[in-house]
MMTF fields as JSON, N, C-alpha, C and O atoms, coordinates in Angstrom:
{
  "mmtfVersion": "1.0.0",
  "mmtfProducer": "UNKNOWN",
  "numBonds": 231,
  "numAtoms": 232,
  "numGroups": 58,
  "numChains": 1,
  "numModels": 1,
  "chainsPerModel": [1],
  "groupsPerChain": [58],
  "chainIdList": ["A"],
  "bondAtomList": [4, 2, 8, 6, 12, 10, 16, 14, 20, 18, 24, 22, 28, 26, 32, 30, 36, 34, 40, 38, 44, 42, 48, 46, 52, 50, 56, 54, 60, 58, 64, 62, 68, 66, 72, 70, 76, 74, 80, 78, 84, 82, 88, 86, 92, 90, 96, 94, 100, 98, 104, 102, 108, 106, 112, 110, 116, 114, 120, 118, 124, 122, 128, 126, 132, 130, 136, 134, 140, 138, 144, 142, 148, 146, 152, 150, 156, 154, 160, 158, 164, 162, 168, 166, 172, 170, 176, 174, 180, 178, 184, 182, 188, 186, 192, 190, 196, 194, 200, 198, 204, 202, 208, 206, 212, 210, 216, 214, 220, 218, 224, 222, 228, 226],
  "bondOrderList": [1, 1, 1, 1, 1, 1, 1, 1, 1, 1, 1, 1, 1, 1, 1, 1, 1, 1, 1, 1, 1, 1, 1, 1, 1, 1, 1, 1, 1, 1, 1, 1, 1, 1, 1, 1, 1, 1, 1, 1, 1, 1, 1, 1, 1, 1, 1, 1, 1, 1, 1, 1, 1, 1, 1, 1, 1],
  "groupList": [{"groupName": "MET", "atomNameList": ["N", "CA", "C", "O"], "elementList": ["N", "C", "C", "O"], "formalChargeList": [0, 0, 0, 0], "bondAtomList": [1, 0, 2, 1, 3, 2], "bondOrderList": [1, 1, 2], "singleLetterCode": "M", "chemCompType": "L-PEPTIDE LINKING"}, {"groupName": "PRO", "atomNameList": ["N", "CA", "C", "O"], "elementList": ["N", "C", "C", "O"], "formalChargeList": [0, 0, 0, 0], "bondAtomList": [1, 0, 2, 1, 3, 2], "bondOrderList": [1, 1, 2], "singleLetterCode": "P", "chemCompType": "L-PEPTIDE LINKING"}, {"groupName": "GLY", "atomNameList": ["N", "CA", "C", "O"], "elementList": ["N", "C", "C", "O"], "formalChargeList": [0, 0, 0, 0], "bondAtomList": [1, 0, 2, 1, 3, 2], "bondOrderList": [1, 1, 2], "singleLetterCode": "G", "chemCompType": "PEPTIDE LINKING"}, {"groupName": "ARG", "atomNameList": ["N", "CA", "C", "O"], "elementList": ["N", "C", "C", "O"], "formalChargeList": [0, 0, 0, 0], "bondAtomList": [1, 0, 2, 1, 3, 2], "bondOrderList": [1, 1, 2], "singleLetterCode": "R", "chemCompType": "L-PEPTIDE LINKING"}, {"groupName": "SER", "atomNameList": ["N", "CA", "C", "O"], "elementList": ["N", "C", "C", "O"], "formalChargeList": [0, 0, 0, 0], "bondAtomList": [1, 0, 2, 1, 3, 2], "bondOrderList": [1, 1, 2], "singleLetterCode": "S", "chemCompType": "L-PEPTIDE LINKING"}, {"groupName": "GLN", "atomNameList": ["N", "CA", "C", "O"], "elementList": ["N", "C", "C", "O"], "formalChargeList": [0, 0, 0, 0], "bondAtomList": [1, 0, 2, 1, 3, 2], "bondOrderList": [1, 1, 2], "singleLetterCode": "Q", "chemCompType": "L-PEPTIDE LINKING"}, {"groupName": "GLU", "atomNameList": ["N", "CA", "C", "O"], "elementList": ["N", "C", "C", "O"], "formalChargeList": [0, 0, 0, 0], "bondAtomList": [1, 0, 2, 1, 3, 2], "bondOrderList": [1, 1, 2], "singleLetterCode": "E", "chemCompType": "L-PEPTIDE LINKING"}, {"groupName": "VAL", "atomNameList": ["N", "CA", "C", "O"], "elementList": ["N", "C", "C", "O"], "formalChargeList": [0, 0, 0, 0], "bondAtomList": [1, 0, 2, 1, 3, 2], "bondOrderList": [1, 1, 2], "singleLetterCode": "V", "chemCompType": "L-PEPTIDE LINKING"}, {"groupName": "LEU", "atomNameList": ["N", "CA", "C", "O"], "elementList": ["N", "C", "C", "O"], "formalChargeList": [0, 0, 0, 0], "bondAtomList": [1, 0, 2, 1, 3, 2], "bondOrderList": [1, 1, 2], "singleLetterCode": "L", "chemCompType": "L-PEPTIDE LINKING"}, {"groupName": "ILE", "atomNameList": ["N", "CA", "C", "O"], "elementList": ["N", "C", "C", "O"], "formalChargeList": [0, 0, 0, 0], "bondAtomList": [1, 0, 2, 1, 3, 2], "bondOrderList": [1, 1, 2], "singleLetterCode": "I", "chemCompType": "L-PEPTIDE LINKING"}, {"groupName": "PHE", "atomNameList": ["N", "CA", "C", "O"], "elementList": ["N", "C", "C", "O"], "formalChargeList": [0, 0, 0, 0], "bondAtomList": [1, 0, 2, 1, 3, 2], "bondOrderList": [1, 1, 2], "singleLetterCode": "F", "chemCompType": "L-PEPTIDE LINKING"}, {"groupName": "ALA", "atomNameList": ["N", "CA", "C", "O"], "elementList": ["N", "C", "C", "O"], "formalChargeList": [0, 0, 0, 0], "bondAtomList": [1, 0, 2, 1, 3, 2], "bondOrderList": [1, 1, 2], "singleLetterCode": "A", "chemCompType": "L-PEPTIDE LINKING"}, {"groupName": "ASN", "atomNameList": ["N", "CA", "C", "O"], "elementList": ["N", "C", "C", "O"], "formalChargeList": [0, 0, 0, 0], "bondAtomList": [1, 0, 2, 1, 3, 2], "bondOrderList": [1, 1, 2], "singleLetterCode": "N", "chemCompType": "L-PEPTIDE LINKING"}, {"groupName": "HIS", "atomNameList": ["N", "CA", "C", "O"], "elementList": ["N", "C", "C", "O"], "formalChargeList": [0, 0, 0, 0], "bondAtomList": [1, 0, 2, 1, 3, 2], "bondOrderList": [1, 1, 2], "singleLetterCode": "H", "chemCompType": "L-PEPTIDE LINKING"}, {"groupName": "TYR", "atomNameList": ["N", "CA", "C", "O"], "elementList": ["N", "C", "C", "O"], "formalChargeList": [0, 0, 0, 0], "bondAtomList": [1, 0, 2, 1, 3, 2], "bondOrderList": [1, 1, 2], "singleLetterCode": "Y", "chemCompType": "L-PEPTIDE LINKING"}, {"groupName": "LYS", "atomNameList": ["N", "CA", "C", "O"], "elementList": ["N", "C", "C", "O"], "formalChargeList": [0, 0, 0, 0], "bondAtomList": [1, 0, 2, 1, 3, 2], "bondOrderList": [1, 1, 2], "singleLetterCode": "K", "chemCompType": "L-PEPTIDE LINKING"}, {"groupName": "THR", "atomNameList": ["N", "CA", "C", "O"], "elementList": ["N", "C", "C", "O"], "formalChargeList": [0, 0, 0, 0], "bondAtomList": [1, 0, 2, 1, 3, 2], "bondOrderList": [1, 1, 2], "singleLetterCode": "T", "chemCompType": "L-PEPTIDE LINKING"}, {"groupName": "ASP", "atomNameList": ["N", "CA", "C", "O"], "elementList": ["N", "C", "C", "O"], "formalChargeList": [0, 0, 0, 0], "bondAtomList": [1, 0, 2, 1, 3, 2], "bondOrderList": [1, 1, 2], "singleLetterCode": "D", "chemCompType": "L-PEPTIDE LINKING"}, {"groupName": "CYS", "atomNameList": ["N", "CA", "C", "O"], "elementList": ["N", "C", "C", "O"], "formalChargeList": [0, 0, 0, 0], "bondAtomList": [1, 0, 2, 1, 3, 2], "bondOrderList": [1, 1, 2], "singleLetterCode": "C", "chemCompType": "L-PEPTIDE LINKING"}],
  "groupTypeList": [0, 1, 2, 3, 4, 5, 5, 6, 7, 3, 2, 6, 7, 8, 6, 9, 4, 10, 2, 11, 2, 8, 12, 8, 1, 13, 14, 1, 4, 13, 9, 15, 15, 8, 16, 16, 9, 6, 1, 12, 4, 2, 0, 12, 15, 9, 16, 5, 15, 3, 8, 0, 0, 7, 17, 2, 18, 2],
  "groupIdList": [1, 2, 3, 4, 5, 6, 7, 8, 9, 10, 11, 12, 13, 14, 15, 16, 17, 18, 19, 20, 21, 22, 23, 24, 25, 26, 27, 28, 29, 30, 31, 32, 33, 34, 35, 36, 37, 38, 39, 40, 41, 42, 43, 44, 45, 46, 47, 48, 49, 50, 51, 52, 53, 54, 55, 56, 57, 58],
  "secStructList": [7, 7, 1, 6, 4, 4, 4, 4, 7, 7, 1, 7, 3, 3, 3, 3, 1, 7, 6, 6, 7, 6, 6, 1, 6, 6, 1, 7, 1, 7, 7, 1, 7, 3, 3, 3, 3, 7, 1, 7, 4, 4, 4, 2, 2, 2, 2, 2, 2, 2, 2, 2, 2, 1, 6, 6, 7, 7],
  "xCoordList": [2.012, 1.78, 1.502, 0.931, 1.783, 1.572, 0.086, -0.844, 0.14, -1.362, -1.656, -0.721, -2.959, -3.526, -2.994, -2.209, -2.911, -2.541, -1.116, -0.851, -0.258, 0.706, 1.288, 2.235, 0.548, 0.685, 0.081, -0.082, -0.356, -0.928, -0.414, -0.92, 0.765, 1.709, 2.526, 3.269, 2.56, 3.241, 4.829, 5.001, 5.433, 6.693, 7.215, 6.981, 7.916, 8.736, 7.9, 6.696, 8.921, 7.811, 8.96, 10.17, 8.343, 9.148, 8.267, 7.305, 9.183, 8.818, 9.252, 10.326, 8.766, 9.519, 9.371, 8.285, 10.35, 10.289, 10.571, 9.948, 11.456, 11.628, 12.255, 11.941, 12.993, 12.958, 13.909, 14.982, 13.747, 14.618, 14.346, 14.801, 13.413, 13.291, 12.231, 12.397, 11.219, 10.745, 9.187, 8.516, 9.119, 8.069, 8.429, 7.688, 9.947, 10.236, 9.903, 9.803, 9.754, 9.148, 7.729, 7.271, 7.23, 5.582, 5.616, 4.601, 6.868, 7.037, 6.494, 6.573, 5.977, 5.365, 7.127, 7.734, 7.561, 8.813, 8.606, 9.517, 7.324, 7.267, 7.938, 8.795, 7.261, 7.581, 9.195, 9.938, 9.567, 10.795, 11.546, 12.687, 11.298, 12.235, 11.733, 10.602, 12.745, 12.006, 13.093, 14.212, 12.837, 13.533, 13.064, 11.889, 14.033, 13.602, 14.615, 15.734, 13.193, 14.245, 14.235, 13.274, 15.13, 14.982, 15.771, 16.88, 15.271, 15.982, 17.085, 18.123, 16.63, 17.361, 18.496, 18.434, 19.978, 20.783, 21.627, 22.507, 21.111, 21.422, 20.775, 20.987, 20.186, 19.165, 19.82, 19.478, 20.747, 21.655, 22.093, 21.984, 22.876, 23.323, 22.233, 22.495, 20.821, 19.932, 19.284, 18.943, 19.275, 19.007, 19.372, 18.744, 20.839, 22.045, 21.694, 21.558, 21.569, 21.824, 20.15, 19.889, 19.466, 17.794, 17.697, 16.739, 18.489, 18.372, 19.432, 19.308, 20.484, 21.252, 20.433, 20.765, 19.332, 18.301, 17.627, 17.751, 16.813, 15.992, 16.512, 17.429, 15.67, 16.358, 16.172, 15.197, 17.313, 17.151, 17.392, 16.961, 18.281, 18.309, 20.005, 20.568, 20.593, 22.049, 23.091, 24.214],
  "yCoordList": [-7.211, -7.139, -5.555, -5.201, -4.691, -2.866, -2.804, -3.373, -1.999, -1.411, -1.018, -0.429, -1.106, -0.731, -1.644, -1.159, -3.016, -3.654, -3.336, -3.354, -3.025, -3.002, -1.471, -1.567, -0.211, 0.793, 0.729, 1.767, -0.57, -0.672, -1.826, -2.251, -2.106, -2.914, -2.274, -1.389, -2.542, -1.771, -2.761, -3.975, -2.131, -2.722, -3.726, -3.616, -4.71, -5.641, -6.109, -6.343, -6.288, -7.332, -8.356, -8.311, -9.159, -10.262, -11.131, -11.889, -10.53, -10.584, -11.627, -11.353, -12.764, -13.705, -13.814, -13.35, -14.566, -14.371, -12.743, -12.042, -12.447, -10.74, -10.504, -9.413, -11.203, -10.937, -10.181, -10.374, -9.244, -8.142, -6.388, -5.308, -6.785, -6.248, -4.532, -3.325, -5.351, -4.637, -3.757, -2.786, -4.313, -3.39, -2.902, -2.698, -2.491, -2.019, -0.335, 0.286, 0.295, 1.648, 1.915, 2.956, 0.705, 0.429, 0.669, 1.112, 0.356, 0.033, 1.429, 2.443, 1.469, 2.917, 3.108, 2.112, 4.201, 4.27, 4.408, 4.958, 4.006, 4.253, 2.689, 2.398, 1.63, 0.071, 0.205, 1.068, -0.61, -0.648, -1.252, -0.791, -2.449, -3.46, -4.299, -4.726, -4.858, -5.366, -6.351, -5.973, -7.655, -8.734, -9.613, -9.944, -9.993, -10.389, -12.07, -12.483, -12.595, -14.125, -14.145, -13.616, -14.661, -14.736, -15.831, -15.545, -16.95, -18.522, -18.411, -19.061, -17.556, -17.108, -16.249, -15.02, -17.224, -15.847, -15.144, -14.307, -15.736, -14.265, -13.252, -12.364, -13.053, -11.914, -10.748, -9.572, -11.415, -10.555, -9.302, -8.357, -9.409, -8.436, -7.212, -6.025, -7.805, -7.125, -6.138, -4.955, -7.032, -6.318, -4.984, -4.004, -5.508, -4.727, -3.166, -2.198, -3.002, -1.871, -1.247, -0.045, -1.974, -1.173, -0.975, -0.245, -1.439, -0.885, 0.418, 1.139, 0.696, 1.668, 3.013, 4.163, 2.599, 3.261, 4.395, 5.616, 3.334, 3.64, 4.233, 3.905, 5.323, 6.591, 5.718, 4.98, 5.888, 5.274, 3.884, 3.249, 3.112, 1.832, 1.803, 0.71, 2.737, 2.655, 3.057, 2.883],
  "zCoordList": [-18.826, -17.304, -17.208, -16.176, -18.015, -18.448, -18.247, -18.818, -17.329, -16.976, -15.884, -15.343, -15.039, -13.914, -13.413, -12.598, -13.388, -12.252, -11.488, -10.286, -12.692, -12.562, -11.542, -10.761, -11.75, -11.024, -9.796, -9.156, -9.273, -8.154, -7.034, -5.995, -7.709, -6.999, -5.982, -6.406, -4.628, -3.554, -2.742, -2.855, -2.251, -1.344, -2.281, -3.485, -1.801, -3.002, -4.047, -3.944, -5.515, -6.154, -6.801, -6.58, -7.54, -7.792, -9.339, -9.457, -10.222, -11.668, -12.526, -13.062, -12.847, -13.142, -14.033, -14.38, -15.361, -16.699, -17.04, -17.838, -16.373, -16.761, -18.167, -18.643, -18.871, -20.295, -20.515, -19.944, -21.311, -21.608, -21.048, -21.427, -20.021, -19.074, -19.763, -19.581, -20.545, -21.186, -20.177, -20.526, -19.346, -18.059, -17.156, -16.195, -17.196, -16.047, -16.103, -15.045, -17.321, -17.434, -16.722, -16.251, -16.798, -16.27, -14.65, -14.114, -13.811, -12.792, -12.19, -12.884, -10.978, -10.375, -9.524, -9.134, -9.409, -8.437, -7.377, -6.758, -6.555, -4.923, -4.762, -3.928, -5.896, -5.087, -4.551, -5.017, -3.675, -2.511, -3.146, -3.171, -3.887, -4.428, -5.109, -4.88, -6.447, -7.791, -7.678, -7.328, -7.962, -8.246, -9.141, -9.298, -9.739, -11.244, -11.198, -10.896, -11.766, -12.689, -13.911, -14.47, -14.591, -15.796, -16.627, -17.078, -16.813, -16.874, -18.134, -18.257, -18.883, -20.15, -20.073, -20.087, -19.955, -19.438, -20.337, -20.136, -21.52, -22.987, -22.767, -23.593, -22.121, -21.867, -20.675, -20.561, -19.944, -19.365, -19.494, -18.713, -21.127, -21.651, -21.784, -21.587, -22.199, -22.967, -21.652, -21.666, -20.67, -19.512, -18.63, -18.23, -18.53, -18.329, -19.084, -18.336, -20.463, -21.077, -20.783, -20.817, -20.593, -20.366, -19.017, -18.765, -17.745, -16.53, -16.362, -15.372, -17.371, -17.52, -17.85, -17.562, -18.496, -19.291, -18.177, -18.091, -17.328, -16.235, -15.169, -14.416, -15.212, -14.0, -12.551, -12.412, -11.365, -10.498, -10.431, -9.468, -11.698, -11.843, -11.922, -11.873, -12.015, -12.355, -11.712, -12.186]
}
């Protein structure tokens, strides 16, 4: 989803199939809340590491 459409999101965002969180750096800082759904529980460790590297998520 990276690109113009992602920069235009506002308010609260729901991302389905979040995976390893590769889209995180592409979300604008002005969104109020990001809720994610990832059916593969094995991705949780990868995602947690990525969250710690993104400013404002840790």
